[in-house]
KEVOFI-387802 format. One record per residue (C-alpha): y, z, x; residue number from 1. Coordinates in Angstrom, 3 decimals. Example, Ala and Ser with C-alpha at 12.3 -4.5 7.8 and 13.67 -1.06 7.14 Angstrom:
% residues 2
<yy:-4.500; zz:7.800; xx:12.300; n:1>
<yy:-1.060; zz:7.140; xx:13.670; n:2>
***
This chain:
% residues 240
<yy:-7.655; zz:-3.491; xx:-20.361; n:1>
<yy:-5.025; zz:-2.969; xx:-22.180; n:2>
<yy:-5.433; zz:-4.260; xx:-25.995; n:3>
<yy:-4.199; zz:-3.146; xx:-28.821; n:4>
<yy:-6.571; zz:-2.366; xx:-32.025; n:5>
<yy:-6.789; zz:-5.017; xx:-34.951; n:6>
<yy:-8.976; zz:-6.592; xx:-37.458; n:7>
<yy:-10.152; zz:-10.248; xx:-37.108; n:8>
<yy:-8.825; zz:-13.449; xx:-35.251; n:9>
<yy:-5.324; zz:-14.408; xx:-34.266; n:10>
<yy:-4.541; zz:-16.785; xx:-36.680; n:11>
<yy:-2.353; zz:-19.066; xx:-35.289; n:12>
<yy:-0.542; zz:-19.683; xx:-31.928; n:13>
<yy:3.335; zz:-19.405; xx:-33.294; n:14>
<yy:1.800; zz:-16.760; xx:-36.345; n:15>
<yy:5.048; zz:-14.725; xx:-37.467; n:16>
<yy:4.954; zz:-11.341; xx:-36.336; n:17>
<yy:5.328; zz:-8.665; xx:-39.528; n:18>
<yy:6.860; zz:-5.478; xx:-38.100; n:19>
<yy:3.974; zz:-2.789; xx:-39.193; n:20>
<yy:3.050; zz:0.877; xx:-38.452; n:21>
<yy:-0.780; zz:1.838; xx:-38.471; n:22>
<yy:-2.710; zz:4.343; xx:-37.357; n:23>
<yy:-6.369; zz:3.631; xx:-35.743; n:24>
<yy:-9.631; zz:5.917; xx:-37.142; n:25>
<yy:-10.126; zz:6.974; xx:-33.628; n:26>
<yy:-6.378; zz:8.860; xx:-33.524; n:27>
<yy:-4.812; zz:5.496; xx:-32.284; n:28>
<yy:-0.806; zz:4.745; xx:-33.783; n:29>
<yy:0.831; zz:1.136; xx:-33.109; n:30>
<yy:4.125; zz:0.470; xx:-34.492; n:31>
<yy:5.461; zz:-3.327; xx:-33.811; n:32>
<yy:5.077; zz:-6.847; xx:-34.505; n:33>
<yy:1.214; zz:-8.173; xx:-35.766; n:34>
<yy:0.314; zz:-11.619; xx:-36.542; n:35>
<yy:-2.827; zz:-12.681; xx:-36.801; n:36>
<yy:-4.801; zz:-9.500; xx:-37.616; n:37>
<yy:-3.496; zz:-8.167; xx:-33.664; n:38>
<yy:-0.119; zz:-6.670; xx:-32.137; n:39>
<yy:1.745; zz:-9.672; xx:-31.193; n:40>
<yy:5.487; zz:-9.561; xx:-30.181; n:41>
<yy:7.241; zz:-6.153; xx:-28.843; n:42>
<yy:5.023; zz:-2.931; xx:-29.628; n:43>
<yy:4.879; zz:0.822; xx:-29.234; n:44>
<yy:0.639; zz:1.822; xx:-28.758; n:45>
<yy:-0.077; zz:5.359; xx:-28.581; n:46>
<yy:-3.686; zz:6.073; xx:-27.882; n:47>
<yy:-4.998; zz:9.258; xx:-28.835; n:48>
<yy:-5.460; zz:10.056; xx:-25.057; n:49>
<yy:-1.771; zz:10.299; xx:-24.732; n:50>
<yy:-1.332; zz:6.874; xx:-22.799; n:51>
<yy:1.269; zz:4.366; xx:-23.746; n:52>
<yy:2.017; zz:1.224; xx:-23.979; n:53>
<yy:5.382; zz:0.197; xx:-25.137; n:54>
<yy:6.589; zz:-3.580; xx:-24.496; n:55>
<yy:5.749; zz:-7.308; xx:-24.981; n:56>
<yy:1.872; zz:-8.586; xx:-26.773; n:57>
<yy:0.236; zz:-11.013; xx:-27.306; n:58>
<yy:-3.243; zz:-11.534; xx:-29.382; n:59>
<yy:-3.700; zz:-8.239; xx:-29.411; n:60>
<yy:-3.249; zz:-7.132; xx:-25.656; n:61>
<yy:-0.438; zz:-6.578; xx:-23.282; n:62>
<yy:1.270; zz:-9.768; xx:-22.524; n:63>
<yy:4.587; zz:-10.357; xx:-20.555; n:64>
<yy:7.439; zz:-7.096; xx:-19.606; n:65>
<yy:6.245; zz:-3.517; xx:-20.411; n:66>
<yy:6.077; zz:-0.077; xx:-19.586; n:67>
<yy:2.764; zz:2.578; xx:-19.319; n:68>
<yy:2.339; zz:5.922; xx:-19.668; n:69>
<yy:-0.511; zz:8.328; xx:-18.528; n:70>
<yy:-0.372; zz:11.935; xx:-19.684; n:71>
<yy:-0.065; zz:13.164; xx:-15.642; n:72>
<yy:3.012; zz:11.812; xx:-16.067; n:73>
<yy:2.749; zz:8.177; xx:-13.494; n:74>
<yy:4.060; zz:5.504; xx:-15.334; n:75>
<yy:4.628; zz:1.340; xx:-14.574; n:76>
<yy:7.108; zz:-1.244; xx:-15.955; n:77>
<yy:6.966; zz:-4.186; xx:-14.847; n:78>
<yy:4.565; zz:-7.595; xx:-15.562; n:79>
<yy:1.492; zz:-7.449; xx:-17.673; n:80>
<yy:-0.913; zz:-10.439; xx:-18.695; n:81>
<yy:-3.794; zz:-10.373; xx:-20.495; n:82>
<yy:-4.125; zz:-7.039; xx:-20.712; n:83>
<yy:-3.538; zz:-6.238; xx:-17.309; n:84>
<yy:-1.553; zz:-5.011; xx:-15.198; n:85>
<yy:-0.364; zz:-8.464; xx:-13.361; n:86>
<yy:3.006; zz:-9.561; xx:-11.364; n:87>
<yy:5.586; zz:-7.664; xx:-10.138; n:88>
<yy:6.072; zz:-4.105; xx:-11.153; n:89>
<yy:6.856; zz:-0.327; xx:-10.263; n:90>
<yy:4.140; zz:2.362; xx:-10.743; n:91>
<yy:4.945; zz:6.090; xx:-10.228; n:92>
<yy:2.693; zz:8.646; xx:-9.307; n:93>
<yy:2.677; zz:11.935; xx:-10.586; n:94>
<yy:3.172; zz:13.052; xx:-7.649; n:95>
<yy:6.135; zz:11.078; xx:-7.415; n:96>
<yy:4.867; zz:8.363; xx:-5.235; n:97>
<yy:6.477; zz:5.014; xx:-5.402; n:98>
<yy:4.983; zz:1.772; xx:-5.459; n:99>
<yy:7.465; zz:-1.357; xx:-6.011; n:100>
<yy:5.112; zz:-5.018; xx:-5.449; n:101>
<yy:3.205; zz:-7.625; xx:-6.698; n:102>
<yy:-0.336; zz:-6.710; xx:-8.672; n:103>
<yy:-3.181; zz:-8.510; xx:-9.601; n:104>
<yy:-6.239; zz:-6.997; xx:-12.159; n:105>
<yy:-4.648; zz:-3.694; xx:-12.343; n:106>
<yy:-3.789; zz:-3.556; xx:-8.390; n:107>
<yy:-1.629; zz:-3.162; xx:-5.902; n:108>
<yy:-2.542; zz:-7.147; xx:-4.681; n:109>
<yy:0.113; zz:-9.343; xx:-2.346; n:110>
<yy:3.444; zz:-8.216; xx:-0.882; n:111>
<yy:5.156; zz:-4.477; xx:-1.998; n:112>
<yy:6.022; zz:-1.616; xx:-0.942; n:113>
<yy:5.170; zz:2.226; xx:-0.822; n:114>
<yy:6.703; zz:5.199; xx:-0.612; n:115>
<yy:4.223; zz:8.556; xx:-0.392; n:116>
<yy:5.229; zz:11.917; xx:-1.778; n:117>
<yy:5.106; zz:13.342; xx:1.724; n:118>
<yy:7.576; zz:10.743; xx:3.242; n:119>
<yy:5.713; zz:8.005; xx:4.453; n:120>
<yy:6.531; zz:4.890; xx:4.024; n:121>
<yy:4.507; zz:1.527; xx:3.869; n:122>
<yy:5.224; zz:-1.923; xx:3.309; n:123>
<yy:4.028; zz:-5.362; xx:3.892; n:124>
<yy:0.467; zz:-6.959; xx:2.304; n:125>
<yy:-1.682; zz:-5.581; xx:0.176; n:126>
<yy:-5.733; zz:-6.394; xx:-0.911; n:127>
<yy:-7.354; zz:-4.881; xx:-3.763; n:128>
<yy:-4.670; zz:-1.579; xx:-3.312; n:129>
<yy:-5.732; zz:-1.086; xx:0.108; n:130>
<yy:-3.371; zz:-1.556; xx:3.234; n:131>
<yy:-4.389; zz:-5.411; xx:4.567; n:132>
<yy:-2.805; zz:-8.280; xx:6.465; n:133>
<yy:0.046; zz:-7.265; xx:8.102; n:134>
<yy:2.705; zz:-4.388; xx:7.538; n:135>
<yy:4.780; zz:-1.537; xx:8.925; n:136>
<yy:3.967; zz:2.042; xx:8.210; n:137>
<yy:6.643; zz:4.553; xx:9.135; n:138>
<yy:5.762; zz:8.094; xx:8.909; n:139>
<yy:8.101; zz:11.213; xx:8.048; n:140>
<yy:8.065; zz:12.053; xx:11.761; n:141>
<yy:9.484; zz:8.715; xx:12.918; n:142>
<yy:6.568; zz:7.389; xx:14.336; n:143>
<yy:5.815; zz:3.804; xx:13.467; n:144>
<yy:3.391; zz:0.695; xx:13.274; n:145>
<yy:3.938; zz:-2.307; xx:12.704; n:146>
<yy:0.961; zz:-5.117; xx:12.790; n:147>
<yy:-2.538; zz:-6.149; xx:11.421; n:148>
<yy:-4.520; zz:-3.707; xx:9.053; n:149>
<yy:-8.102; zz:-4.418; xx:7.387; n:150>
<yy:-8.570; zz:-2.346; xx:4.058; n:151>
<yy:-6.544; zz:0.230; xx:4.277; n:152>
<yy:-6.660; zz:0.508; xx:8.220; n:153>
<yy:-4.960; zz:-0.203; xx:10.985; n:154>
<yy:-6.989; zz:-3.214; xx:12.976; n:155>
<yy:-5.871; zz:-6.047; xx:14.940; n:156>
<yy:-3.217; zz:-6.716; xx:16.399; n:157>
<yy:0.024; zz:-4.171; xx:16.287; n:158>
<yy:2.411; zz:-1.848; xx:18.151; n:159>
<yy:2.824; zz:1.409; xx:17.639; n:160>
<yy:5.910; zz:3.183; xx:18.601; n:161>
<yy:6.331; zz:7.019; xx:18.392; n:162>
<yy:9.619; zz:8.941; xx:17.558; n:163>
<yy:10.037; zz:10.173; xx:20.886; n:164>
<yy:10.013; zz:6.179; xx:22.354; n:165>
<yy:6.383; zz:6.049; xx:23.472; n:166>
<yy:4.866; zz:2.969; xx:22.749; n:167>
<yy:1.556; zz:1.519; xx:22.769; n:168>
<yy:1.288; zz:-2.435; xx:22.432; n:169>
<yy:-2.728; zz:-4.172; xx:21.878; n:170>
<yy:-5.457; zz:-3.759; xx:19.999; n:171>
<yy:-6.549; zz:-1.689; xx:16.857; n:172>
<yy:-9.838; zz:-1.150; xx:15.800; n:173>
<yy:-10.498; zz:1.956; xx:13.132; n:174>
<yy:-7.563; zz:2.960; xx:13.420; n:175>
<yy:-7.517; zz:3.623; xx:17.320; n:176>
<yy:-6.288; zz:1.806; xx:20.689; n:177>
<yy:-9.060; zz:-0.697; xx:21.555; n:178>
<yy:-9.839; zz:-3.226; xx:23.709; n:179>
<yy:-6.390; zz:-4.730; xx:26.129; n:180>
<yy:-3.075; zz:-3.212; xx:25.377; n:181>
<yy:0.176; zz:-1.837; xx:27.208; n:182>
<yy:1.122; zz:1.686; xx:26.454; n:183>
<yy:5.172; zz:2.155; xx:27.440; n:184>
<yy:6.168; zz:6.057; xx:28.256; n:185>
<yy:10.372; zz:5.884; xx:27.427; n:186>
<yy:11.424; zz:6.401; xx:31.171; n:187>
<yy:9.958; zz:2.868; xx:31.059; n:188>
<yy:7.177; zz:3.443; xx:33.465; n:189>
<yy:3.413; zz:1.452; xx:31.527; n:190>
<yy:-0.286; zz:1.587; xx:31.641; n:191>
<yy:-1.758; zz:-2.066; xx:31.651; n:192>
<yy:-5.492; zz:-2.148; xx:30.816; n:193>
<yy:-8.290; zz:-1.690; xx:29.094; n:194>
<yy:-8.971; zz:0.967; xx:26.399; n:195>
<yy:-12.332; zz:2.783; xx:25.512; n:196>
<yy:-13.610; zz:3.585; xx:22.205; n:197>
<yy:-12.847; zz:7.496; xx:22.331; n:198>
<yy:-10.568; zz:10.140; xx:23.801; n:199>
<yy:-13.553; zz:11.661; xx:25.313; n:200>
<yy:-13.916; zz:8.064; xx:28.064; n:201>
<yy:-10.114; zz:8.621; xx:29.105; n:202>
<yy:-11.307; zz:9.337; xx:32.159; n:203>
<yy:-13.586; zz:6.040; xx:33.368; n:204>
<yy:-10.453; zz:3.948; xx:31.926; n:205>
<yy:-9.700; zz:0.955; xx:34.529; n:206>
<yy:-6.131; zz:-0.543; xx:34.810; n:207>
<yy:-2.770; zz:-0.890; xx:36.283; n:208>
<yy:0.184; zz:1.828; xx:36.608; n:209>
<yy:3.631; zz:0.059; xx:36.767; n:210>
<yy:5.960; zz:3.226; xx:37.702; n:211>
<yy:10.260; zz:2.860; xx:35.872; n:212>
<yy:11.732; zz:0.679; xx:38.035; n:213>
<yy:14.215; zz:2.517; xx:40.565; n:214>
<yy:11.593; zz:4.914; xx:40.956; n:215>
<yy:10.620; zz:4.387; xx:45.540; n:216>
<yy:8.079; zz:2.601; xx:46.551; n:217>
<yy:9.924; zz:-0.580; xx:45.587; n:218>
<yy:8.858; zz:-1.367; xx:42.769; n:219>
<yy:5.034; zz:-1.000; xx:44.363; n:220>
<yy:1.879; zz:-1.064; xx:41.619; n:221>
<yy:-0.712; zz:1.624; xx:42.097; n:222>
<yy:-3.628; zz:1.238; xx:40.560; n:223>
<yy:-5.481; zz:4.133; xx:38.739; n:224>
<yy:-9.459; zz:4.912; xx:37.264; n:225>
<yy:-7.447; zz:7.469; xx:34.714; n:226>
<yy:-3.544; zz:7.112; xx:33.855; n:227>
<yy:-2.653; zz:10.747; xx:33.416; n:228>
<yy:-0.571; zz:11.311; xx:29.941; n:229>
<yy:-2.430; zz:8.732; xx:27.795; n:230>
<yy:-5.217; zz:10.607; xx:26.672; n:231>
<yy:-2.868; zz:12.984; xx:25.529; n:232>
<yy:-0.872; zz:9.726; xx:23.560; n:233>
<yy:-4.092; zz:7.962; xx:22.145; n:234>
<yy:-5.204; zz:11.128; xx:21.022; n:235>
<yy:-2.223; zz:11.600; xx:18.675; n:236>
<yy:-2.309; zz:8.347; xx:16.865; n:237>
<yy:-1.164; zz:9.301; xx:13.367; n:238>
<yy:-3.790; zz:8.900; xx:10.901; n:239>
<yy:-3.192; zz:7.321; xx:7.263; n:240>
***
């Protein structure tokens, strides 16, 4: 919680704020509007540990629009309420990773987009700092996933599209295909069937393989107990 030092209570809802500069015994420094014994209006608060908030205050707490910075170089600029990051804002981490979107109680919560330092990108729903709900994740290598998330992990229904054109549509569990799904190769051939819990069990998968259109055999469907290449693709699912 972002709260400024001060003595006494706050007197009056609309008390007129005077501009002051205060150096506290603990090493903190505040300069700005002050009313009812607490920061109120616009002001800048610098903590002894190097953190700094500059923006709007209400009754001794950061409320309104402002900017908070950490000694690490990380910054947040956006909305505050009751001393917490709340509403819309932009956070830039010390490594350059950037999040733009909704916040609640100092956490990414709601709809937002994050650009990672390694070139990855996610846009969609968040819950308590983790991807949760529906979202789209694009890896720096061109692979992308669009679908459901739970607690920061790919889980639920979604589609993973590899940069080479391969794709998997189906159900995911803890980041890997699980249950029934469809794997499509770049040439148009498809596998439709069930998926095991681990790639070790790949020889035991059962389903239907559809050759690419115009591959001969009159478009006949071939049954297979295992499909060459599926194991390699499933084991190559990108991890976050």
